[in-house]
MMTF fields as JSON, N, C-alpha, C and O atoms, coordinates in Angstrom:
{
  "mmtfVersion": "1.0.0",
  "mmtfProducer": "UNKNOWN",
  "numBonds": 271,
  "numAtoms": 272,
  "numGroups": 68,
  "numChains": 1,
  "numModels": 1,
  "chainsPerModel": [1],
  "groupsPerChain": [68],
  "chainIdList": ["A"],
  "bondAtomList": [4, 2, 8, 6, 12, 10, 16, 14, 20, 18, 24, 22, 28, 26, 32, 30, 36, 34, 40, 38, 44, 42, 48, 46, 52, 50, 56, 54, 60, 58, 64, 62, 68, 66, 72, 70, 76, 74, 80, 78, 84, 82, 88, 86, 92, 90, 96, 94, 100, 98, 104, 102, 108, 106, 112, 110, 116, 114, 120, 118, 124, 122, 128, 126, 132, 130, 136, 134, 140, 138, 144, 142, 148, 146, 152, 150, 156, 154, 160, 158, 164, 162, 168, 166, 172, 170, 176, 174, 180, 178, 184, 182, 188, 186, 192, 190, 196, 194, 200, 198, 204, 202, 208, 206, 212, 210, 216, 214, 220, 218, 224, 222, 228, 226, 232, 230, 236, 234, 240, 238, 244, 242, 248, 246, 252, 250, 256, 254, 260, 258, 264, 262, 268, 266],
  "bondOrderList": [1, 1, 1, 1, 1, 1, 1, 1, 1, 1, 1, 1, 1, 1, 1, 1, 1, 1, 1, 1, 1, 1, 1, 1, 1, 1, 1, 1, 1, 1, 1, 1, 1, 1, 1, 1, 1, 1, 1, 1, 1, 1, 1, 1, 1, 1, 1, 1, 1, 1, 1, 1, 1, 1, 1, 1, 1, 1, 1, 1, 1, 1, 1, 1, 1, 1, 1],
  "groupList": [{"groupName": "MET", "atomNameList": ["N", "CA", "C", "O"], "elementList": ["N", "C", "C", "O"], "formalChargeList": [0, 0, 0, 0], "bondAtomList": [1, 0, 2, 1, 3, 2], "bondOrderList": [1, 1, 2], "singleLetterCode": "M", "chemCompType": "L-PEPTIDE LINKING"}, {"groupName": "ARG", "atomNameList": ["N", "CA", "C", "O"], "elementList": ["N", "C", "C", "O"], "formalChargeList": [0, 0, 0, 0], "bondAtomList": [1, 0, 2, 1, 3, 2], "bondOrderList": [1, 1, 2], "singleLetterCode": "R", "chemCompType": "L-PEPTIDE LINKING"}, {"groupName": "GLN", "atomNameList": ["N", "CA", "C", "O"], "elementList": ["N", "C", "C", "O"], "formalChargeList": [0, 0, 0, 0], "bondAtomList": [1, 0, 2, 1, 3, 2], "bondOrderList": [1, 1, 2], "singleLetterCode": "Q", "chemCompType": "L-PEPTIDE LINKING"}, {"groupName": "PRO", "atomNameList": ["N", "CA", "C", "O"], "elementList": ["N", "C", "C", "O"], "formalChargeList": [0, 0, 0, 0], "bondAtomList": [1, 0, 2, 1, 3, 2], "bondOrderList": [1, 1, 2], "singleLetterCode": "P", "chemCompType": "L-PEPTIDE LINKING"}, {"groupName": "SER", "atomNameList": ["N", "CA", "C", "O"], "elementList": ["N", "C", "C", "O"], "formalChargeList": [0, 0, 0, 0], "bondAtomList": [1, 0, 2, 1, 3, 2], "bondOrderList": [1, 1, 2], "singleLetterCode": "S", "chemCompType": "L-PEPTIDE LINKING"}, {"groupName": "TRP", "atomNameList": ["N", "CA", "C", "O"], "elementList": ["N", "C", "C", "O"], "formalChargeList": [0, 0, 0, 0], "bondAtomList": [1, 0, 2, 1, 3, 2], "bondOrderList": [1, 1, 2], "singleLetterCode": "W", "chemCompType": "L-PEPTIDE LINKING"}, {"groupName": "VAL", "atomNameList": ["N", "CA", "C", "O"], "elementList": ["N", "C", "C", "O"], "formalChargeList": [0, 0, 0, 0], "bondAtomList": [1, 0, 2, 1, 3, 2], "bondOrderList": [1, 1, 2], "singleLetterCode": "V", "chemCompType": "L-PEPTIDE LINKING"}, {"groupName": "GLU", "atomNameList": ["N", "CA", "C", "O"], "elementList": ["N", "C", "C", "O"], "formalChargeList": [0, 0, 0, 0], "bondAtomList": [1, 0, 2, 1, 3, 2], "bondOrderList": [1, 1, 2], "singleLetterCode": "E", "chemCompType": "L-PEPTIDE LINKING"}, {"groupName": "LEU", "atomNameList": ["N", "CA", "C", "O"], "elementList": ["N", "C", "C", "O"], "formalChargeList": [0, 0, 0, 0], "bondAtomList": [1, 0, 2, 1, 3, 2], "bondOrderList": [1, 1, 2], "singleLetterCode": "L", "chemCompType": "L-PEPTIDE LINKING"}, {"groupName": "ALA", "atomNameList": ["N", "CA", "C", "O"], "elementList": ["N", "C", "C", "O"], "formalChargeList": [0, 0, 0, 0], "bondAtomList": [1, 0, 2, 1, 3, 2], "bondOrderList": [1, 1, 2], "singleLetterCode": "A", "chemCompType": "L-PEPTIDE LINKING"}, {"groupName": "CYS", "atomNameList": ["N", "CA", "C", "O"], "elementList": ["N", "C", "C", "O"], "formalChargeList": [0, 0, 0, 0], "bondAtomList": [1, 0, 2, 1, 3, 2], "bondOrderList": [1, 1, 2], "singleLetterCode": "C", "chemCompType": "L-PEPTIDE LINKING"}, {"groupName": "ASP", "atomNameList": ["N", "CA", "C", "O"], "elementList": ["N", "C", "C", "O"], "formalChargeList": [0, 0, 0, 0], "bondAtomList": [1, 0, 2, 1, 3, 2], "bondOrderList": [1, 1, 2], "singleLetterCode": "D", "chemCompType": "L-PEPTIDE LINKING"}, {"groupName": "ILE", "atomNameList": ["N", "CA", "C", "O"], "elementList": ["N", "C", "C", "O"], "formalChargeList": [0, 0, 0, 0], "bondAtomList": [1, 0, 2, 1, 3, 2], "bondOrderList": [1, 1, 2], "singleLetterCode": "I", "chemCompType": "L-PEPTIDE LINKING"}, {"groupName": "ASN", "atomNameList": ["N", "CA", "C", "O"], "elementList": ["N", "C", "C", "O"], "formalChargeList": [0, 0, 0, 0], "bondAtomList": [1, 0, 2, 1, 3, 2], "bondOrderList": [1, 1, 2], "singleLetterCode": "N", "chemCompType": "L-PEPTIDE LINKING"}, {"groupName": "HIS", "atomNameList": ["N", "CA", "C", "O"], "elementList": ["N", "C", "C", "O"], "formalChargeList": [0, 0, 0, 0], "bondAtomList": [1, 0, 2, 1, 3, 2], "bondOrderList": [1, 1, 2], "singleLetterCode": "H", "chemCompType": "L-PEPTIDE LINKING"}, {"groupName": "GLY", "atomNameList": ["N", "CA", "C", "O"], "elementList": ["N", "C", "C", "O"], "formalChargeList": [0, 0, 0, 0], "bondAtomList": [1, 0, 2, 1, 3, 2], "bondOrderList": [1, 1, 2], "singleLetterCode": "G", "chemCompType": "PEPTIDE LINKING"}],
  "groupTypeList": [0, 1, 2, 3, 4, 5, 1, 1, 6, 7, 8, 9, 10, 7, 8, 6, 11, 9, 12, 5, 1, 13, 11, 6, 11, 1, 6, 1, 1, 8, 6, 9, 7, 14, 3, 7, 8, 1, 11, 7, 13, 9, 8, 15, 11, 11, 4, 13, 5, 15, 3, 3, 0, 4, 14, 9, 9, 13, 8, 15, 1, 9, 7, 12, 6, 7, 9, 8],
  "groupIdList": [1, 2, 3, 4, 5, 6, 7, 8, 9, 10, 11, 12, 13, 14, 15, 16, 17, 18, 19, 20, 21, 22, 23, 24, 25, 26, 27, 28, 29, 30, 31, 32, 33, 34, 35, 36, 37, 38, 39, 40, 41, 42, 43, 44, 45, 46, 47, 48, 49, 50, 51, 52, 53, 54, 55, 56, 57, 58, 59, 60, 61, 62, 63, 64, 65, 66, 67, 68],
  "secStructList": [7, 7, 7, 1, 7, 2, 2, 2, 2, 2, 2, 6, 6, 2, 2, 2, 2, 2, 2, 2, 2, 6, 7, 2, 2, 2, 2, 2, 2, 2, 2, 2, 1, 1, 6, 6, 6, 6, 6, 1, 7, 6, 6, 7, 1, 1, 7, 6, 6, 7, 1, 1, 6, 6, 6, 4, 4, 4, 6, 6, 7, 2, 2, 2, 2, 2, 7, 7],
  "xCoordList": [-10.771, -11.556, -13.575, -13.92, -14.151, -15.802, -16.429, -15.888, -17.559, -18.413, -19.461, -19.454, -20.512, -22.336, -22.291, -23.495, -21.809, -21.545, -20.441, -19.468, -20.759, -19.901, -19.775, -18.876, -20.933, -21.151, -19.968, -18.943, -20.156, -19.372, -18.216, -17.763, -17.485, -16.453, -15.674, -14.492, -16.651, -16.396, -16.328, -15.674, -16.706, -16.742, -16.397, -16.6, -15.753, -14.659, -13.284, -13.457, -12.542, -11.752, -11.808, -11.117, -12.759, -13.324, -12.407, -11.256, -13.762, -12.807, -11.074, -10.19, -11.056, -9.564, -8.58, -7.583, -9.013, -8.053, -8.323, -7.453, -9.356, -9.671, -9.241, -8.794, -9.7, -8.275, -7.117, -6.654, -6.409, -5.306, -4.707, -4.07, -4.985, -5.329, -5.23, -4.356, -6.267, -6.733, -7.384, -7.244, -8.077, -9.622, -10.345, -11.289, -10.426, -11.78, -13.42, -14.27, -13.56, -14.51, -14.95, -15.675, -14.2, -14.456, -15.029, -16.039, -13.705, -14.517, -16.016, -16.877, -16.065, -17.229, -18.091, -18.943, -18.017, -19.349, -20.019, -21.179, -18.845, -18.491, -20.234, -21.35, -19.643, -20.018, -21.559, -22.269, -21.939, -23.328, -23.788, -24.987, -23.181, -24.427, -24.083, -23.999, -23.916, -24.076, -22.763, -21.542, -23.762, -23.527, -23.095, -22.857, -23.103, -23.072, -21.488, -21.0, -20.307, -18.935, -18.833, -18.217, -19.635, -18.163, -18.11, -17.049, -19.739, -19.769, -18.876, -18.382, -18.792, -18.177, -16.848, -16.173, -16.1, -14.521, -14.206, -14.497, -13.602, -13.073, -12.669, -12.728, -12.135, -11.737, -12.581, -11.831, -13.23, -14.791, -15.019, -14.614, -15.802, -15.965, -14.837, -14.781, -13.739, -12.752, -11.606, -10.686, -11.063, -9.824, -10.048, -11.143, -7.715, -8.173, -8.521, -9.314, -7.502, -7.868, -8.707, -8.14, -10.231, -10.727, -11.989, -12.257, -12.308, -13.634, -12.487, -11.388, -13.486, -12.635, -11.738, -10.742, -12.108, -11.555, -10.675, -10.419, -10.319, -9.376, -7.989, -6.826, -8.889, -7.952, -7.225, -6.42, -8.137, -7.287, -6.714, -5.626, -6.954, -5.996, -4.334, -3.521, -4.618, -3.149, -2.374, -1.166, -2.785, -2.227, -2.257, -2.447, -1.952, -2.219, -3.134, -2.994, -4.09, -5.301, -6.337, -7.474, -5.223, -5.768, -7.751, -8.948, -7.468, -8.615, -10.228, -11.352, -9.836, -10.408, -10.637, -11.812, -10.413, -10.839, -11.569, -12.116, -12.006, -12.499, -13.5, -14.497, -13.884, -15.436, -15.527, -16.327, -15.078, -16.451, -15.865, -16.4],
  "yCoordList": [-15.403, -14.459, -15.557, -16.726, -14.235, -14.246, -14.174, -13.38, -14.695, -14.781, -14.771, -15.11, -14.136, -15.238, -15.753, -16.002, -16.285, -17.054, -17.429, -16.711, -19.227, -18.905, -17.892, -17.495, -17.797, -16.741, -15.573, -15.289, -15.193, -13.327, -14.215, -13.788, -14.895, -15.373, -15.508, -15.2, -16.086, -15.661, -13.59, -12.75, -13.62, -11.931, -11.217, -10.003, -11.895, -10.64, -11.84, -11.599, -12.543, -12.526, -12.136, -11.131, -12.152, -11.869, -10.433, -10.182, -9.308, -8.17, -7.758, -7.114, -8.258, -8.074, -8.374, -7.701, -9.695, -9.893, -8.796, -8.184, -8.816, -7.356, -5.774, -5.081, -5.295, -4.298, -4.754, -4.568, -5.458, -6.142, -5.639, -4.626, -6.301, -6.806, -4.873, -4.392, -4.084, -2.888, -2.701, -1.867, -3.503, -3.789, -3.616, -4.318, -2.212, -0.85, -1.558, -1.813, -1.721, -2.814, -3.277, -2.83, -4.317, -5.743, -5.549, -5.976, -4.4, -3.863, -2.606, -2.701, -1.305, -1.589, -2.505, -2.587, -3.14, -4.543, -5.075, -5.073, -5.488, -6.597, -5.313, -5.7, -4.242, -2.731, -2.429, -2.191, -2.504, -2.476, -3.252, -3.168, -4.815, -6.186, -6.867, -8.093, -6.108, -6.132, -4.9, -4.846, -4.243, -2.761, -2.239, -1.155, -4.05, -3.463, -3.806, -3.694, -4.459, -5.162, -2.676, -2.221, -1.989, -0.892, -0.727, -0.429, -1.03, -0.852, -1.858, -1.926, -2.729, -3.705, -3.789, -3.075, -4.571, -4.91, -6.307, -7.441, -5.361, -6.317, -7.794, -8.725, -7.81, -10.093, -9.586, -8.996, -9.585, -9.753, -9.079, -7.968, -10.103, -9.093, -8.639, -7.479, -9.78, -9.045, -8.9, -8.961, -8.654, -7.866, -7.07, -6.535, -6.341, -5.573, -4.746, -3.903, -4.917, -5.17, -3.318, -2.404, -3.446, -1.627, -2.675, -3.739, -1.436, -1.521, -1.443, -1.15, -2.132, -1.795, -0.751, -1.109, 0.497, 1.713, 2.405, 3.607, 1.784, 1.435, 0.884, 1.252, -0.473, -1.295, -0.469, 0.012, -0.329, 0.318, 1.458, 1.695, 2.416, 3.651, 3.663, 4.546, 2.046, 1.375, 0.864, 0.895, 0.3, 0.134, 0.463, -0.273, 2.526, 3.197, 3.314, 4.273, 2.53, 2.487, 3.658, 3.766, 4.87, 6.211, 5.588, 5.759, 5.291, 4.912, 3.87, 3.873, 3.373, 2.09, 3.088, 2.771, 3.674, 4.772, 5.601, 5.918, 6.265, 7.359, 6.113, 6.626, 5.269, 4.407, 3.898, 2.968, 4.012, 3.432, 4.465, 4.628],
  "zCoordList": [23.845, 22.268, 23.299, 23.469, 23.603, 23.834, 22.878, 22.109, 22.37, 20.357, 21.53, 22.713, 20.511, 21.412, 20.514, 20.452, 19.456, 18.565, 17.681, 17.451, 16.936, 15.72, 14.247, 13.507, 14.333, 12.588, 13.325, 12.705, 14.185, 14.819, 15.038, 13.976, 15.353, 15.378, 13.904, 13.748, 12.725, 11.428, 11.177, 10.559, 11.491, 10.373, 11.525, 11.502, 12.865, 13.475, 12.282, 11.088, 12.455, 10.951, 10.463, 10.628, 8.863, 7.998, 8.22, 7.864, 9.221, 9.308, 9.987, 9.421, 11.056, 10.787, 9.862, 9.604, 9.256, 8.091, 6.606, 5.986, 6.422, 5.664, 5.664, 4.75, 7.737, 7.851, 7.563, 6.437, 8.552, 7.901, 6.329, 6.043, 5.815, 4.01, 3.652, 2.93, 4.311, 3.547, 2.468, 1.574, 2.61, 2.291, 2.2, 2.562, 1.474, 1.91, 1.45, 2.303, 0.411, -0.358, 1.115, 2.003, 0.932, 2.379, 3.526, 4.086, 3.91, 5.186, 5.232, 6.107, 3.925, 3.385, 3.392, 4.277, 2.629, 2.764, 4.25, 4.663, 4.794, 5.377, 6.941, 7.289, 7.224, 7.667, 7.675, 8.652, 6.202, 5.619, 5.527, 5.792, 5.029, 5.903, 7.639, 7.714, 8.835, 9.866, 10.787, 10.936, 11.119, 11.268, 12.59, 13.123, 13.0, 14.562, 14.808, 15.933, 13.065, 13.302, 14.055, 15.019, 13.117, 13.55, 15.354, 15.902, 16.371, 17.889, 18.505, 19.63, 17.318, 18.618, 18.877, 18.136, 19.868, 19.765, 18.226, 17.848, 17.969, 16.432, 16.682, 15.878, 18.303, 18.05, 19.221, 19.998, 19.443, 20.559, 22.205, 22.548, 23.127, 24.227, 25.151, 25.557, 25.549, 26.225, 25.6, 26.416, 23.988, 23.959, 23.64, 23.468, 23.234, 23.552, 23.134, 23.553, 21.396, 20.711, 20.023, 19.424, 20.488, 20.439, 19.282, 18.725, 19.546, 17.4, 17.09, 17.56, 15.176, 14.303, 13.569, 12.938, 13.667, 13.338, 14.487, 14.414, 15.318, 15.985, 16.022, 16.191, 15.711, 14.417, 14.634, 15.433, 12.847, 11.286, 12.054, 11.529, 13.21, 11.934, 13.706, 13.981, 14.493, 14.785, 13.756, 13.989, 12.45, 11.615, 10.654, 9.686, 10.578, 9.675, 8.691, 7.932, 8.506, 7.493, 7.392, 7.852, 6.3, 7.419, 5.451, 5.685, 4.73, 4.131, 4.546, 4.045, 5.258, 5.609, 7.294, 7.478, 8.078, 8.909, 8.618, 9.674, 7.731, 7.052, 6.446, 6.954, 5.983, 5.343, 6.57, 6.481, 7.867, 8.865, 9.875, 10.973]
}
């Protein structure tokens, strides 16, 4: 996993954890504070996870998909 900064690593972990836990409010807050997260790969440039919406859809997190 390649990230431009440690902060981006932290954000990636927070976002993936929020999606995994189905924490819609946390996902909304993270994306509101860091809108670039919506379009980047969830775990970084070299990951095959895709953007957060794809990850949420693969886990069946419909409410998060709608929020994104």
